[in-house]
VOVOKE-541086 format. One line per field, with one value per residue: residue number from 1; residue in three letters; z, y, x of N, C-alpha, C in turn. Coordinates in steps of 0.2 Angstrom, whole numbers, plus 5000, padded with zeros to 4 digits. Layout:
N
paro: (NUM_...)
lumba: (ALA_...)
nZ: (Z_...)
nY: (Y_...)
nX: (X_...)
caZ: (Z_...)
caY: (Y_...)
caX: (X_...)
cZ: (Z_...)
cY: (Y_...)
cX: (X_...)
***
This chain:
331
paro: (1_2_3_4_5_6_7_8_9_10_11_12_13_14_15_16_17_18_19_20_21_22_23_24_25_26_27_28_29_30_31_32_33_34_35_36_37_38_39_40_41_42_43_44_45_46_47_48_49_50_51_52_53_54_55_56_57_58_59_60_61_62_63_64_65_66_67_68_69_70_71_72_73_74_75_76_77_78_79_80_81_82_83_84_85_86_87_88_89_90_91_92_93_94_95_96_97_98_99_100_101_102_103_104_105_106_107_108_109_110_111_112_113_114_115_116_117_118_119_120_121_122_123_124_125_126_127_128_129_130_131_132_133_134_135_136_137_138_139_140_141_142_143_144_145_146_147_148_149_150_151_152_153_154_155_156_157_158_159_160_161_162_163_164_165_166_167_168_169_170_171_172_173_174_175_176_177_178_179_180_181_182_183_184_185_186_187_188_189_190_191_192_193_194_195_196_197_198_199_200_201_202_203_204_205_206_207_208_209_210_211_212_213_214_215_216_217_218_219_220_221_222_223_224_225_226_227_228_229_230_231_232_233_234_235_236_237_238_239_240_241_242_243_244_245_246_247_248_249_250_251_252_253_254_255_256_257_258_259_260_261_262_263_264_265_266_267_268_269_270_271_272_273_274_275_276_277_278_279_280_281_282_283_284_285_286_287_288_289_290_291_292_293_294_295_296_297_298_299_300_301_302_303_304_305_306_307_308_309_310_311_312_313_314_315_316_317_318_319_320_321_322_323_324_325_326_327_328_329_330_331)
lumba: (MET_ASN_ASN_ALA_GLN_LYS_THR_ALA_ALA_LEU_LEU_ARG_LEU_ARG_GLU_HIS_LEU_GLU_SER_ASN_ASP_ASP_ALA_PHE_GLN_HIS_ALA_LYS_GLU_ARG_ALA_PHE_GLN_VAL_ASN_GLY_TRP_PHE_THR_PRO_ASP_PHE_ILE_ASN_ILE_ALA_ILE_GLN_ASN_ILE_CYS_GLN_TYR_TYR_LEU_ASP_GLU_LYS_LEU_LEU_ASN_SER_TRP_LEU_ALA_ALA_TYR_PRO_GLN_PRO_GLY_GLY_GLN_THR_PRO_LYS_THR_VAL_GLY_ILE_THR_ALA_ALA_GLY_ASN_ILE_PRO_LEU_VAL_GLY_PHE_HIS_ASP_TRP_LEU_CYS_GLY_PHE_VAL_SER_GLY_HIS_GLN_VAL_LYS_LEU_LYS_LEU_SER_ALA_LYS_ASP_ALA_VAL_LEU_MET_GLN_HIS_LEU_LEU_GLN_LYS_MET_SER_SER_TRP_TYR_PRO_GLU_THR_ALA_GLN_GLN_THR_VAL_VAL_SER_GLU_MET_LEU_LYS_ASP_CYS_ASP_ALA_TYR_ILE_ALA_THR_GLY_SER_ASN_ASN_SER_ALA_ARG_TYR_PHE_GLU_TYR_TYR_PHE_SER_ARG_PHE_PRO_HIS_ILE_ILE_ARG_ARG_ASN_ARG_THR_SER_ALA_ALA_VAL_LEU_THR_GLY_ARG_GLU_SER_ALA_ALA_GLU_LEU_ASN_LEU_LEU_ALA_ASP_ASP_VAL_MET_LEU_TYR_PHE_GLY_LEU_GLY_CYS_ARG_ASN_VAL_THR_LYS_ILE_PHE_VAL_PRO_ALA_GLY_TYR_ASP_PHE_THR_PRO_LEU_LEU_LYS_ALA_LEU_GLU_LYS_TYR_ALA_TYR_LEU_ALA_GLU_HIS_HIS_LYS_TYR_LYS_ASN_ASN_TYR_ASP_TYR_ASN_LEU_ALA_LEU_LEU_LEU_LEU_ASN_SER_SER_ALA_TYR_LEU_THR_ASN_GLY_SER_VAL_LEU_LEU_GLN_GLU_HIS_GLU_ALA_LEU_PHE_SER_PRO_ILE_SER_VAL_LEU_HIS_TYR_SER_TYR_TYR_ASP_HIS_ALA_ALA_THR_VAL_THR_ALA_SER_LEU_LYS_ALA_SER_ASN_ASP_VAL_GLN_CYS_ILE_VAL_GLY_GLN_GLY_PHE_THR_PRO_PHE_GLY_LEU_ALA_GLN_GLN_PRO_ALA_LEU_THR_ASP_TYR_ALA_ASP_GLY_VAL_ASP_THR_MET_ALA_PHE_LEU_ARG_GLY_LEU)
nZ: (4405_4391_4381_4379_4388_4400_4398_4399_4412_4419_4415_4422_4435_4434_4434_4447_4455_4452_4458_4472_4481_4496_4504_4497_4499_4513_4513_4508_4518_4529_4523_4524_4538_4541_4535_4536_4527_4516_4511_4509_4498_4490_4488_4480_4469_4464_4461_4451_4441_4438_4433_4422_4414_4414_4415_4403_4390_4376_4377_4384_4375_4364_4370_4374_4362_4357_4363_4359_4364_4366_4358_4366_4378_4394_4409_4422_4439_4446_4457_4465_4473_4480_4481_4494_4494_4488_4485_4479_4472_4467_4458_4443_4441_4446_4437_4424_4427_4429_4416_4408_4411_4420_4436_4450_4464_4477_4486_4497_4503_4520_4521_4511_4509_4510_4500_4489_4492_4494_4481_4474_4481_4477_4463_4464_4469_4459_4448_4451_4445_4445_4457_4462_4454_4458_4472_4488_4498_4511_4510_4497_4490_4480_4466_4449_4443_4447_4452_4459_4470_4478_4491_4489_4497_4501_4488_4486_4493_4486_4474_4478_4483_4472_4461_4454_4446_4433_4433_4438_4446_4455_4461_4472_4464_4457_4451_4439_4434_4420_4418_4408_4411_4405_4407_4407_4419_4420_4416_4427_4437_4434_4436_4449_4453_4449_4458_4471_4473_4482_4492_4487_4488_4478_4465_4453_4456_4456_4462_4461_4453_4438_4434_4423_4425_4435_4437_4441_4455_4461_4453_4453_4467_4470_4462_4469_4480_4479_4486_4499_4509_4513_4524_4535_4537_4549_4549_4537_4541_4552_4545_4537_4547_4554_4543_4540_4552_4552_4541_4546_4557_4551_4544_4531_4515_4509_4501_4503_4504_4515_4515_4508_4505_4496_4491_4486_4480_4476_4476_4468_4475_4487_4504_4511_4509_4504_4490_4479_4470_4455_4446_4428_4414_4401_4394_4387_4391_4404_4402_4396_4405_4415_4407_4407_4420_4433_4443_4439_4436_4427_4416_4417_4408_4394_4379_4385_4397_4399_4408_4423_4421_4426_4437_4430_4423_4408_4402_4395_4401_4408_4424_4428_4414_4410_4401_4407_4403_4391_4398_4405_4395_4389_4398)
nY: (4190_4181_4176_4162_4158_4161_4152_4140_4141_4140_4127_4120_4123_4116_4103_4102_4104_4092_4083_4073_4081_4084_4096_4103_4094_4095_4109_4108_4100_4110_4120_4114_4113_4127_4131_4123_4119_4116_4102_4088_4080_4090_4100_4093_4090_4104_4107_4097_4102_4114_4111_4103_4112_4124_4124_4118_4115_4116_4123_4134_4141_4143_4151_4163_4167_4174_4186_4196_4204_4221_4233_4241_4243_4249_4241_4240_4242_4231_4229_4215_4208_4193_4180_4168_4157_4144_4132_4139_4149_4161_4159_4160_4174_4178_4171_4178_4190_4187_4182_4193_4202_4213_4221_4212_4216_4206_4203_4191_4180_4176_4164_4157_4156_4149_4139_4147_4155_4146_4141_4153_4155_4144_4147_4159_4154_4146_4155_4168_4181_4183_4186_4199_4202_4197_4202_4198_4206_4215_4227_4236_4248_4262_4257_4255_4249_4239_4223_4215_4204_4199_4200_4206_4217_4221_4224_4237_4245_4243_4249_4262_4265_4262_4268_4278_4272_4261_4246_4230_4224_4211_4203_4194_4179_4165_4149_4141_4127_4121_4109_4096_4085_4073_4069_4058_4045_4046_4059_4066_4062_4068_4081_4081_4084_4097_4103_4099_4099_4106_4109_4116_4130_4138_4151_4145_4134_4125_4131_4132_4124_4122_4115_4105_4105_4092_4085_4072_4069_4059_4051_4062_4064_4052_4052_4062_4056_4051_4060_4058_4056_4068_4072_4068_4077_4089_4103_4104_4096_4102_4113_4107_4101_4113_4119_4110_4110_4123_4121_4112_4119_4129_4122_4119_4112_4099_4090_4076_4066_4063_4069_4081_4094_4098_4111_4120_4136_4153_4160_4162_4159_4148_4141_4132_4115_4115_4114_4124_4124_4127_4126_4126_4133_4136_4133_4141_4154_4154_4152_4164_4173_4170_4172_4186_4189_4197_4190_4177_4166_4155_4144_4128_4114_4105_4111_4122_4126_4110_4096_4093_4101_4113_4117_4116_4127_4134_4142_4153_4156_4168_4176_4182_4185_4195_4200_4196_4196_4204_4216_4218_4219_4230_4241)
nX: (5516_5511_5496_5499_5508_5500_5490_5498_5501_5489_5485_5495_5490_5479_5483_5488_5476_5470_5478_5485_5491_5498_5498_5487_5477_5476_5472_5459_5453_5454_5445_5433_5432_5431_5420_5405_5396_5404_5406_5417_5414_5407_5416_5425_5418_5416_5429_5432_5423_5429_5441_5437_5429_5434_5448_5453_5463_5460_5447_5451_5460_5451_5442_5450_5454_5443_5444_5454_5469_5470_5480_5493_5486_5484_5487_5474_5468_5458_5445_5439_5425_5422_5409_5403_5396_5396_5409_5425_5418_5421_5431_5430_5429_5441_5449_5446_5451_5464_5469_5466_5475_5475_5478_5473_5464_5458_5444_5440_5427_5424_5419_5424_5438_5449_5453_5455_5465_5475_5477_5481_5493_5501_5502_5509_5521_5526_5526_5534_5532_5518_5514_5511_5501_5489_5482_5476_5465_5457_5451_5445_5452_5456_5455_5452_5441_5427_5421_5408_5400_5386_5373_5356_5355_5368_5372_5366_5375_5386_5383_5382_5395_5403_5399_5405_5414_5419_5409_5403_5390_5382_5367_5356_5352_5343_5339_5327_5316_5308_5296_5289_5282_5285_5297_5311_5317_5330_5333_5326_5334_5346_5341_5339_5352_5354_5346_5350_5364_5378_5370_5360_5363_5369_5368_5364_5358_5343_5328_5315_5302_5292_5277_5265_5247_5240_5252_5263_5271_5278_5289_5299_5301_5306_5318_5325_5329_5342_5350_5347_5356_5360_5352_5359_5368_5371_5368_5360_5350_5345_5339_5329_5321_5316_5309_5300_5293_5287_5278_5270_5264_5258_5248_5250_5250_5261_5274_5285_5300_5307_5319_5319_5308_5293_5284_5270_5271_5273_5285_5301_5313_5318_5319_5333_5333_5320_5309_5301_5286_5275_5260_5257_5248_5251_5266_5275_5271_5276_5290_5293_5291_5300_5312_5312_5314_5323_5328_5332_5344_5347_5338_5332_5328_5320_5326_5332_5344_5352_5346_5355_5366_5366_5374_5386_5394_5400_5415_5410_5398_5393_5390_5374_5372_5381_5395_5410_5423_5423_5420_5431_5441_5438_5441)
caZ: (4402_4385_4382_4379_4395_4405_4397_4402_4420_4421_4414_4428_4440_4434_4437_4455_4457_4451_4461_4479_4485_4504_4506_4494_4503_4519_4512_4507_4525_4532_4520_4527_4545_4542_4532_4537_4520_4510_4512_4505_4491_4486_4486_4475_4463_4462_4458_4445_4436_4436_4429_4416_4410_4414_4414_4398_4385_4370_4379_4386_4369_4360_4374_4374_4355_4356_4366_4358_4368_4362_4357_4370_4383_4400_4414_4427_4445_4447_4463_4465_4479_4479_4486_4497_4495_4486_4485_4474_4468_4464_4453_4437_4441_4446_4430_4419_4429_4427_4409_4405_4412_4425_4443_4454_4471_4478_4493_4498_4508_4525_4520_4505_4508_4511_4494_4484_4495_4492_4473_4473_4484_4472_4457_4465_4470_4452_4444_4455_4442_4446_4464_4463_4449_4462_4479_4493_4502_4515_4508_4490_4489_4474_4461_4443_4441_4452_4451_4466_4470_4485_4492_4486_4502_4500_4481_4487_4496_4481_4469_4481_4483_4466_4456_4450_4442_4429_4438_4437_4452_4455_4466_4473_4459_4458_4444_4439_4429_4417_4417_4404_4414_4400_4408_4409_4425_4419_4416_4434_4441_4433_4439_4457_4454_4449_4464_4478_4473_4486_4497_4484_4490_4472_4461_4447_4459_4454_4469_4459_4446_4435_4431_4421_4429_4436_4437_4446_4459_4463_4450_4455_4474_4470_4460_4474_4485_4478_4490_4505_4514_4516_4530_4540_4539_4554_4547_4533_4544_4556_4541_4535_4553_4555_4538_4541_4558_4549_4537_4550_4561_4547_4541_4524_4511_4506_4499_4506_4504_4521_4515_4504_4505_4490_4493_4481_4482_4470_4476_4465_4480_4492_4509_4511_4510_4501_4483_4477_4463_4453_4440_4423_4409_4395_4396_4384_4396_4410_4400_4394_4412_4418_4404_4408_4427_4435_4448_4436_4433_4422_4416_4416_4405_4387_4375_4389_4400_4399_4415_4426_4419_4429_4441_4426_4418_4404_4402_4392_4405_4413_4429_4426_4407_4408_4399_4412_4399_4387_4402_4407_4389_4388_4402)
caY: (4184_4181_4171_4155_4157_4160_4145_4135_4141_4137_4120_4117_4123_4110_4097_4103_4102_4085_4079_4071_4085_4084_4103_4104_4090_4099_4115_4105_4099_4116_4123_4111_4115_4134_4131_4116_4118_4114_4095_4085_4078_4095_4103_4089_4092_4110_4107_4094_4106_4119_4107_4101_4117_4131_4123_4113_4118_4118_4127_4140_4144_4145_4157_4168_4169_4178_4192_4198_4209_4228_4235_4247_4244_4250_4237_4244_4239_4229_4226_4209_4205_4187_4178_4163_4152_4137_4131_4142_4152_4167_4157_4162_4181_4179_4169_4183_4196_4185_4182_4200_4206_4218_4219_4211_4216_4201_4202_4184_4179_4172_4157_4153_4160_4144_4136_4151_4157_4140_4141_4159_4154_4140_4151_4163_4150_4143_4160_4174_4187_4184_4187_4205_4203_4196_4204_4197_4212_4216_4234_4237_4255_4264_4253_4258_4246_4234_4217_4214_4199_4199_4200_4212_4222_4223_4227_4244_4248_4242_4254_4268_4266_4260_4271_4283_4268_4255_4241_4225_4222_4206_4203_4188_4176_4158_4146_4137_4122_4120_4102_4094_4079_4068_4068_4051_4044_4048_4067_4068_4060_4074_4087_4081_4087_4104_4105_4097_4100_4112_4110_4121_4136_4142_4155_4141_4129_4126_4132_4132_4120_4124_4108_4105_4102_4085_4082_4066_4071_4053_4050_4067_4063_4046_4054_4066_4051_4050_4065_4057_4056_4075_4073_4066_4083_4092_4110_4103_4093_4108_4117_4103_4101_4119_4121_4105_4112_4129_4119_4109_4124_4133_4118_4120_4106_4098_4083_4075_4060_4062_4073_4087_4096_4101_4115_4124_4142_4157_4163_4158_4158_4143_4140_4126_4109_4116_4115_4127_4122_4130_4123_4131_4131_4136_4133_4147_4160_4153_4153_4171_4177_4168_4175_4193_4191_4199_4185_4170_4165_4150_4140_4121_4110_4104_4117_4127_4122_4103_4093_4091_4105_4120_4118_4115_4132_4135_4149_4159_4156_4173_4177_4188_4187_4201_4197_4199_4197_4210_4222_4219_4221_4237_4246)
caX: (5514_5507_5491_5501_5511_5495_5487_5502_5501_5483_5485_5499_5486_5474_5487_5488_5470_5469_5483_5484_5496_5497_5496_5481_5472_5475_5468_5452_5450_5453_5440_5427_5432_5429_5413_5402_5393_5408_5408_5422_5411_5405_5422_5428_5414_5417_5436_5431_5420_5433_5446_5434_5425_5437_5455_5454_5467_5456_5442_5454_5462_5445_5439_5454_5454_5437_5445_5461_5472_5470_5487_5495_5482_5487_5483_5471_5468_5451_5443_5434_5422_5419_5404_5406_5390_5399_5417_5428_5413_5424_5437_5429_5430_5448_5452_5445_5456_5471_5470_5465_5482_5474_5480_5467_5463_5453_5442_5437_5422_5427_5416_5427_5445_5455_5455_5457_5472_5480_5478_5485_5500_5504_5503_5515_5527_5528_5527_5534_5530_5511_5513_5508_5495_5483_5483_5471_5464_5451_5449_5446_5452_5461_5454_5450_5435_5425_5416_5406_5394_5383_5366_5352_5356_5375_5372_5365_5381_5391_5381_5384_5402_5407_5395_5409_5419_5416_5408_5398_5387_5378_5363_5353_5348_5342_5337_5321_5316_5301_5295_5283_5279_5287_5304_5313_5320_5337_5332_5324_5340_5350_5337_5341_5359_5353_5342_5353_5371_5380_5364_5355_5365_5371_5363_5362_5354_5335_5324_5308_5300_5285_5274_5259_5242_5240_5259_5264_5277_5281_5295_5303_5303_5311_5325_5328_5331_5349_5353_5344_5361_5361_5348_5363_5372_5367_5366_5355_5344_5341_5334_5324_5316_5313_5304_5294_5289_5283_5273_5265_5261_5253_5244_5252_5251_5268_5276_5292_5303_5311_5325_5318_5301_5291_5279_5267_5273_5274_5291_5306_5318_5315_5323_5337_5329_5313_5309_5295_5283_5269_5257_5256_5243_5255_5274_5278_5270_5281_5297_5294_5291_5307_5317_5311_5315_5330_5330_5333_5351_5347_5332_5333_5323_5321_5326_5336_5350_5350_5346_5361_5371_5365_5380_5392_5394_5406_5419_5406_5392_5394_5385_5369_5373_5386_5401_5415_5429_5422_5420_5439_5445_5436_5444)
cZ: (4396_4386_4383_4385_4400_4404_4400_4410_4422_4420_4420_4434_4440_4436_4444_4458_4457_4455_4468_4483_4492_4506_4503_4498_4510_4519_4511_4514_4529_4530_4523_4535_4546_4540_4532_4531_4515_4512_4507_4498_4487_4484_4480_4468_4460_4458_4451_4440_4434_4431_4422_4411_4410_4412_4409_4392_4379_4371_4380_4380_4365_4364_4373_4367_4353_4359_4365_4362_4364_4363_4362_4376_4390_4406_4419_4433_4446_4453_4462_4472_4477_4484_4490_4498_4493_4485_4478_4469_4464_4459_4446_4436_4441_4439_4425_4421_4427_4420_4405_4406_4417_4431_4446_4461_4473_4485_4493_4503_4513_4524_4515_4504_4507_4504_4489_4486_4493_4485_4472_4475_4479_4466_4458_4466_4464_4448_4448_4452_4443_4453_4465_4458_4453_4469_4483_4498_4505_4513_4501_4488_4483_4468_4455_4441_4446_4449_4458_4466_4477_4485_4489_4491_4501_4493_4481_4489_4490_4476_4472_4481_4477_4460_4451_4445_4438_4434_4435_4444_4452_4461_4467_4466_4460_4451_4445_4434_4427_4415_4412_4407_4410_4401_4410_4416_4425_4420_4423_4438_4440_4436_4446_4458_4454_4455_4470_4478_4478_4491_4494_4485_4484_4468_4455_4450_4458_4461_4467_4453_4444_4432_4428_4426_4429_4436_4443_4449_4461_4460_4453_4462_4474_4467_4465_4480_4485_4483_4497_4511_4517_4522_4536_4542_4543_4552_4542_4536_4549_4551_4539_4541_4554_4549_4538_4547_4556_4545_4541_4554_4557_4543_4533_4521_4509_4504_4502_4505_4510_4521_4512_4504_4499_4492_4487_4483_4476_4470_4472_4470_4485_4498_4508_4513_4507_4494_4481_4470_4462_4447_4435_4418_4402_4396_4393_4388_4402_4408_4398_4400_4415_4414_4405_4415_4428_4440_4446_4433_4427_4422_4414_4413_4397_4383_4379_4392_4401_4407_4417_4425_4422_4433_4437_4421_4414_4405_4400_4396_4410_4418_4427_4419_4405_4407_4402_4408_4395_4392_4404_4401_4388_4392_4399)
cY: (4184_4176_4164_4153_4157_4154_4139_4135_4138_4130_4116_4118_4118_4104_4096_4101_4095_4080_4077_4075_4085_4091_4105_4100_4093_4105_4113_4104_4105_4120_4120_4113_4122_4134_4124_4114_4115_4107_4093_4083_4084_4100_4099_4090_4098_4110_4103_4098_4111_4116_4106_4106_4123_4130_4118_4117_4121_4123_4134_4144_4147_4152_4163_4171_4174_4185_4194_4204_4216_4230_4241_4248_4244_4246_4242_4239_4237_4226_4221_4207_4199_4185_4172_4157_4145_4137_4135_4146_4158_4166_4160_4170_4182_4177_4174_4189_4194_4185_4189_4204_4212_4216_4218_4212_4212_4201_4196_4184_4175_4165_4153_4156_4154_4141_4141_4154_4152_4141_4147_4158_4149_4143_4156_4160_4147_4149_4167_4181_4188_4186_4194_4207_4202_4197_4203_4203_4213_4223_4235_4245_4256_4260_4257_4255_4241_4229_4215_4209_4199_4199_4206_4218_4225_4226_4235_4248_4248_4248_4261_4270_4266_4264_4275_4279_4263_4249_4236_4223_4217_4205_4195_4185_4169_4155_4142_4132_4122_4113_4101_4088_4072_4066_4061_4051_4047_4056_4069_4067_4066_4081_4087_4084_4094_4107_4105_4099_4106_4114_4115_4128_4141_4145_4151_4135_4130_4126_4132_4128_4122_4117_4109_4103_4095_4081_4077_4067_4064_4051_4055_4065_4057_4048_4058_4062_4050_4055_4064_4058_4063_4076_4071_4072_4088_4099_4109_4101_4098_4112_4113_4102_4107_4121_4116_4108_4118_4126_4116_4114_4128_4129_4118_4113_4105_4091_4082_4067_4058_4066_4080_4088_4100_4105_4120_4131_4147_4160_4158_4156_4153_4142_4133_4120_4109_4117_4118_4124_4126_4126_4128_4128_4131_4137_4139_4153_4160_4155_4161_4175_4176_4172_4183_4195_4192_4194_4178_4170_4160_4146_4133_4118_4109_4110_4123_4124_4115_4101_4091_4095_4112_4122_4116_4120_4132_4141_4155_4160_4162_4175_4183_4189_4193_4198_4200_4200_4203_4217_4223_4222_4228_4243_4250)
cX: (5510_5501_5494_5504_5506_5491_5491_5502_5495_5482_5490_5494_5481_5477_5487_5482_5468_5473_5481_5489_5494_5494_5489_5475_5470_5471_5460_5449_5449_5447_5433_5426_5429_5422_5410_5398_5397_5411_5413_5420_5410_5411_5425_5424_5415_5424_5436_5428_5425_5438_5443_5431_5429_5445_5457_5458_5463_5451_5445_5456_5456_5442_5443_5454_5448_5438_5452_5463_5473_5478_5488_5490_5486_5484_5480_5471_5460_5450_5438_5432_5419_5414_5407_5401_5392_5406_5420_5423_5416_5430_5436_5431_5438_5452_5451_5450_5463_5473_5470_5471_5481_5477_5474_5468_5457_5451_5438_5432_5426_5425_5420_5434_5450_5457_5458_5464_5477_5482_5483_5492_5504_5506_5509_5522_5530_5530_5528_5532_5522_5509_5509_5502_5489_5485_5476_5470_5457_5447_5450_5446_5457_5461_5451_5443_5433_5420_5414_5400_5392_5376_5362_5354_5363_5376_5371_5371_5386_5389_5383_5391_5406_5404_5399_5414_5415_5415_5403_5396_5382_5374_5361_5350_5347_5340_5330_5321_5309_5300_5289_5279_5281_5294_5306_5316_5327_5337_5331_5330_5345_5347_5339_5347_5358_5350_5347_5361_5373_5374_5359_5357_5368_5366_5361_5359_5346_5332_5317_5307_5293_5283_5267_5253_5241_5247_5259_5271_5281_5288_5301_5306_5308_5318_5329_5331_5339_5353_5350_5349_5362_5357_5353_5368_5368_5364_5360_5349_5341_5337_5328_5319_5313_5308_5299_5290_5284_5277_5268_5261_5256_5248_5244_5253_5259_5269_5283_5294_5307_5317_5324_5310_5299_5284_5276_5268_5275_5281_5296_5312_5315_5321_5327_5332_5322_5314_5302_5292_5277_5267_5256_5251_5247_5262_5277_5277_5275_5288_5298_5294_5298_5312_5317_5313_5322_5332_5332_5340_5351_5340_5334_5327_5324_5320_5330_5342_5348_5350_5353_5367_5371_5371_5387_5393_5400_5409_5414_5399_5393_5388_5380_5369_5377_5393_5407_5421_5429_5422_5428_5443_5444_5438_5449)
***
């Protein structure tokens, strides 16, 4: 398939994603049954973002135009290990593999296999020639290159096993926001999305905020109340109760609106239901430190990723800042 044909296939996939197809609706229900963190609302948000930011004809054509297909390139076999923290989190890697023309061996996380398998089956039924381009496999052997996403611990194994091959290996990352204290209610409302979407499980979710001395947390706590309904989700509520108990047992200071805990803490990573914060004297010093950190996926705030867009990455917002398409084109 040439780029025009691939784009047409992807646009057909978008139509399916936006449809009320019974089989797809059933797949979404099964995805929630398999993984209780994948609520129907969050599945639909993930799908909406894929349709809007990845499967738009103009955006796809512009993106592909920046990566011309080298003449005479021999397709390689690329092994992709997908994460499973948020719905369809491995879609972008698969998309890059599909449009690059390589054969993809895809190892899906058990936490996020249902939706991706459904989409691949639909593509194969429409375009039989694509059936062998993507093969879902539990073992990624005999590949020419690898893209693997996992924890810091699994990354060590990936480095060991894949060191002899071209590879992209991703570790734990998170995101942070730098606030000035002059944010509007609308901006804080959008920041709540950056923090709470997908229960905060994504690497682009904000788990740490930096605020100026004397910062008033009341407006932020008010904005976070839009996600108060998450406290009705038993898995989230268990985390909230557990973390609240730890804070109480340790006599640690905290703020809460009844559904999320704010704790002053140096760590960038925070547990589910907890948002860490630190005070700063100079914003420039904080941002320089965040830019230099290997733990930060994106920075949210004025002059950085706009509020509300942390979990709406564009086609060119490559994980860890490593250009996946350039990597694949260069094989």
